[in-house]
Legacy VTK file of the C-alpha trace (Angstrom):
# vtk DataFile Version 3.0
C-alpha trace
ASCII
DATASET POLYDATA
POINTS 326 float
125.023 144.816 71.885
127.527 145.527 74.662
126.660 148.202 77.217
129.740 150.323 77.814
129.263 151.270 81.457
132.713 151.898 82.917
132.333 152.348 86.679
130.622 153.975 89.635
131.385 157.656 89.185
129.706 160.128 91.512
127.002 160.678 94.109
124.920 163.792 94.767
123.811 164.190 98.383
121.581 166.804 99.996
122.847 168.102 103.332
121.301 170.582 105.744
124.421 172.426 106.963
127.097 172.794 104.322
129.764 174.077 106.701
129.346 171.165 109.121
129.444 168.708 106.231
132.547 170.326 104.768
134.376 170.066 108.084
133.581 166.341 108.289
134.595 165.424 104.718
137.733 167.539 104.836
138.740 165.756 108.049
138.590 162.529 106.013
140.975 163.973 103.442
138.674 164.663 100.496
139.956 167.270 98.015
137.698 170.251 97.397
137.623 171.098 93.700
135.080 173.892 93.854
132.503 175.313 96.266
129.988 178.103 96.698
127.216 178.843 99.199
124.987 176.207 97.603
127.265 173.215 96.962
130.723 171.709 97.330
132.432 169.344 94.879
134.922 166.767 96.200
137.299 164.279 94.635
139.891 161.794 95.834
143.644 162.214 95.469
143.858 159.674 92.634
140.941 161.036 90.622
141.611 163.062 87.485
138.006 164.255 87.167
136.271 167.308 88.641
134.486 165.410 91.411
133.064 162.151 92.659
130.954 163.555 95.499
128.612 166.544 95.472
127.061 168.019 98.606
124.122 170.356 97.956
122.655 172.535 100.696
118.951 171.722 101.115
116.303 171.746 103.838
116.243 167.939 104.194
118.941 165.286 103.758
118.395 163.009 100.769
120.111 161.336 97.825
119.588 163.167 94.541
121.280 160.475 92.441
124.027 157.889 92.170
125.914 157.953 88.900
127.811 155.735 86.476
130.263 156.817 83.776
129.813 155.356 80.286
132.171 155.239 77.330
130.443 157.641 74.919
127.337 159.690 74.225
126.175 156.896 71.913
126.135 154.623 74.955
123.868 157.106 76.721
121.272 156.813 73.959
121.573 153.024 73.894
121.029 152.845 77.651
118.094 155.253 77.506
116.436 153.013 74.920
116.889 149.983 77.182
115.191 151.767 80.063
112.373 152.972 77.851
111.757 149.389 76.728
111.205 148.660 80.426
108.655 151.527 80.459
110.970 153.802 82.454
110.905 157.499 81.499
114.355 159.084 81.380
115.105 162.748 82.107
117.780 164.170 79.851
120.291 166.670 81.252
122.021 168.930 78.760
125.709 169.848 78.978
126.230 172.604 81.539
123.011 171.899 83.406
124.987 169.954 86.031
128.369 171.343 87.095
131.336 169.877 85.173
129.511 167.031 83.378
128.370 166.778 79.771
125.113 165.416 78.475
123.544 162.900 80.832
120.276 161.314 81.787
118.608 160.259 84.999
116.084 157.523 85.491
114.208 155.910 88.348
115.715 152.463 88.346
113.612 149.315 88.516
114.245 149.305 92.288
113.273 152.963 92.642
116.843 154.277 92.974
117.629 157.565 91.141
120.432 156.637 88.727
122.382 158.924 86.434
124.565 158.070 83.438
127.089 160.429 81.801
130.036 160.144 79.411
132.084 163.289 79.997
133.317 165.217 83.030
135.784 168.081 83.212
139.253 166.995 84.284
141.484 168.240 87.090
145.070 167.745 88.163
145.524 164.271 89.575
147.084 164.569 93.038
148.240 160.985 93.509
151.868 161.990 94.046
151.158 165.271 95.835
151.980 163.669 99.152
152.181 167.098 100.751
148.385 167.269 100.388
147.638 163.894 101.971
145.628 164.137 105.187
142.923 162.297 107.104
142.184 158.914 105.554
143.924 160.012 102.329
140.833 159.121 100.266
141.885 158.024 96.768
138.701 157.465 94.721
135.056 156.479 94.724
134.583 152.715 94.574
130.950 151.603 94.903
127.374 152.130 96.031
125.318 149.867 98.273
121.525 150.108 98.052
118.681 148.706 100.122
115.870 147.496 97.876
112.607 145.668 98.453
113.147 143.121 95.659
116.768 142.021 95.304
116.064 139.282 92.765
114.289 141.572 90.297
116.860 144.341 90.681
119.740 141.916 90.162
118.067 140.499 87.060
117.886 143.950 85.473
121.484 144.873 86.290
122.821 141.561 85.033
120.643 140.954 81.969
119.955 144.495 80.739
122.951 146.503 81.996
125.423 143.565 81.770
126.892 143.850 85.248
128.743 140.755 86.481
128.310 139.115 89.867
131.312 138.662 92.165
129.611 137.467 95.363
126.083 136.873 96.616
124.170 135.934 99.757
121.268 133.511 100.110
118.940 132.757 103.033
117.732 129.396 104.377
115.200 129.089 101.537
117.878 129.799 98.881
116.383 133.236 98.221
118.787 135.872 96.927
119.277 138.206 99.910
122.081 140.400 98.513
124.350 140.579 95.472
127.596 142.357 94.575
127.809 143.500 90.938
130.647 145.070 89.005
131.684 146.688 85.719
135.250 147.599 86.671
137.413 144.574 87.572
137.043 144.489 91.340
134.314 143.192 93.658
131.611 145.758 92.972
130.389 149.024 91.577
126.980 148.474 93.131
125.566 146.078 95.693
121.891 145.581 96.455
120.607 144.024 99.650
117.252 143.120 101.133
115.640 145.892 103.145
113.117 148.694 103.206
113.745 150.655 100.045
114.663 152.248 97.810
117.389 153.766 99.972
121.116 154.366 99.603
122.869 152.368 102.290
126.370 153.729 101.714
128.959 155.083 99.315
132.307 153.275 99.383
135.567 155.197 98.906
138.905 153.504 98.302
141.901 154.250 100.540
145.519 153.152 100.091
145.858 150.737 102.996
144.408 149.601 106.292
146.532 152.082 108.244
144.694 154.943 106.538
141.494 153.631 108.118
143.147 153.546 111.559
144.384 157.102 110.934
140.832 158.154 110.110
139.554 156.799 113.433
142.261 158.625 115.377
141.713 161.908 113.551
137.917 161.794 113.750
138.018 160.987 117.460
140.471 163.812 118.141
138.152 166.257 116.348
135.096 165.164 118.314
133.610 162.903 115.623
133.989 159.657 117.567
130.210 159.226 117.638
130.227 159.211 113.818
132.126 155.890 113.758
129.318 153.354 113.323
131.045 150.058 112.551
134.609 148.825 112.335
137.443 148.906 111.689
137.197 145.322 110.539
137.555 142.928 107.641
134.635 141.695 105.585
134.445 138.002 104.758
132.474 138.950 101.703
134.897 140.919 99.437
137.817 140.441 101.885
137.993 144.231 102.225
139.186 146.115 105.280
136.428 148.570 106.197
135.157 151.403 108.338
131.589 152.762 108.289
130.968 156.385 109.215
127.889 158.610 109.423
128.200 162.200 108.229
126.422 165.071 110.062
123.161 164.299 108.203
123.394 160.534 108.699
124.594 159.649 105.188
126.776 156.546 105.487
130.321 156.496 104.078
132.520 153.415 103.889
136.300 153.641 103.788
137.389 150.554 101.889
140.589 148.733 100.960
141.830 145.258 100.120
139.378 143.495 97.815
140.495 141.506 94.785
140.590 141.223 90.971
137.508 139.927 89.119
138.519 140.454 85.481
138.897 136.820 84.376
135.919 135.652 82.299
135.857 132.300 84.108
135.692 133.889 87.575
133.008 132.080 89.573
130.816 134.136 91.951
131.318 133.365 95.627
128.265 132.149 97.532
127.583 133.035 101.168
124.820 132.095 103.579
123.185 135.031 105.334
123.749 133.515 108.773
127.438 132.741 108.287
129.073 134.938 110.969
132.217 135.313 108.836
130.283 136.762 105.886
129.698 140.303 107.082
132.747 140.453 109.365
135.477 137.876 108.838
136.459 138.110 112.501
132.905 137.183 113.494
131.516 140.206 115.308
128.052 141.392 114.287
127.084 144.714 112.745
124.952 147.091 114.868
121.197 147.220 114.276
121.533 150.702 112.755
123.527 149.189 109.889
120.438 147.194 108.817
117.696 149.625 109.781
118.994 153.060 108.765
119.815 154.404 105.298
119.441 157.572 103.214
116.138 158.241 101.478
116.235 158.977 97.754
114.486 161.449 95.449
112.299 161.022 92.381
114.248 162.164 89.302
111.222 163.956 87.798
109.411 165.458 90.797
112.239 165.878 93.306
110.035 164.365 95.999
111.189 161.571 98.297
110.426 158.108 96.994
107.895 156.112 99.035
109.451 153.187 100.881
108.398 149.595 100.272
108.769 146.757 102.731
111.220 144.028 101.640
109.880 140.894 99.968
112.072 138.687 102.133
111.125 138.534 105.781
114.626 138.239 107.234
116.347 141.620 107.296
119.578 140.734 109.137
121.678 137.689 110.022
120.660 135.428 112.880
123.765 133.895 114.369
123.605 130.643 116.272
125.327 130.665 119.675
LINES 1 327
326 0 1 2 3 4 5 6 7 8 9 10 11 12 13 14 15 16 17 18 19 20 21 22 23 24 25 26 27 28 29 30 31 32 33 34 35 36 37 38 39 40 41 42 43 44 45 46 47 48 49 50 51 52 53 54 55 56 57 58 59 60 61 62 63 64 65 66 67 68 69 70 71 72 73 74 75 76 77 78 79 80 81 82 83 84 85 86 87 88 89 90 91 92 93 94 95 96 97 98 99 100 101 102 103 104 105 106 107 108 109 110 111 112 113 114 115 116 117 118 119 120 121 122 123 124 125 126 127 128 129 130 131 132 133 134 135 136 137 138 139 140 141 142 143 144 145 146 147 148 149 150 151 152 153 154 155 156 157 158 159 160 161 162 163 164 165 166 167 168 169 170 171 172 173 174 175 176 177 178 179 180 181 182 183 184 185 186 187 188 189 190 191 192 193 194 195 196 197 198 199 200 201 202 203 204 205 206 207 208 209 210 211 212 213 214 215 216 217 218 219 220 221 222 223 224 225 226 227 228 229 230 231 232 233 234 235 236 237 238 239 240 241 242 243 244 245 246 247 248 249 250 251 252 253 254 255 256 257 258 259 260 261 262 263 264 265 266 267 268 269 270 271 272 273 274 275 276 277 278 279 280 281 282 283 284 285 286 287 288 289 290 291 292 293 294 295 296 297 298 299 300 301 302 303 304 305 306 307 308 309 310 311 312 313 314 315 316 317 318 319 320 321 322 323 324 325
């Protein structure tokens, strides 16, 4: 039976100072749909749904969940059964329990990531052609999640075999071990990527922008507002995915990628692209290396039943970052 997962849909982050976080995300050009003293709900200019990013005020920064939209409520039940066959206990969320979304469930994924699935979300006016509202990086929509996990091979197996995600690109090490993989449901490079590292942790959330100049604009605007130290990596072009990118850290250290320029993966005979971990053009096509923080730091995630932070596991593969030959 087909699994009707449509796309990466939303992320729920815990932040310690809502006003500081709001100032940062609004500088990037996110659209505020709704806010109160406890949370703010953001969307991109292209998005017709209530939100794709939730910031909740809490004592400690963490990731509450990453979320995928499915076709129907029947798909929710089918997915829940698949997880239960893997001896994973799902937590059902009734309509109205979470702002703007219908019935949903959350589950601790095989990697330990807190994942949510839902079918319905309240709609909003799409602002794609409201050019008078464009500012910052002119963020259009959510694109993907990247997760650090201790066992990439096992996680990839579950996403491909059980959830029917397709692979666009992957990375292997000297021993031909799977070091990272890019998996998609919508027809571009990825909805989720998993890479070798201490986990489970959310490495970043990718948001789509219109063009590379929007990323340059973001750098100029952030620097002028005193956020220059929040620019972690880039601008640059990935070899893997071909995308133009910029990595930023919000006031709590959550990593955001501004992303543009990948390619179509819809053809059934598309062959995944293979990269070696130590190929200097893989992570940055122009050859320059990522900073150590990009490999060592990521957002901790919560248990979907207890709300406590998930314990971290050391990666199965010894090599945690590329080693470039000079």
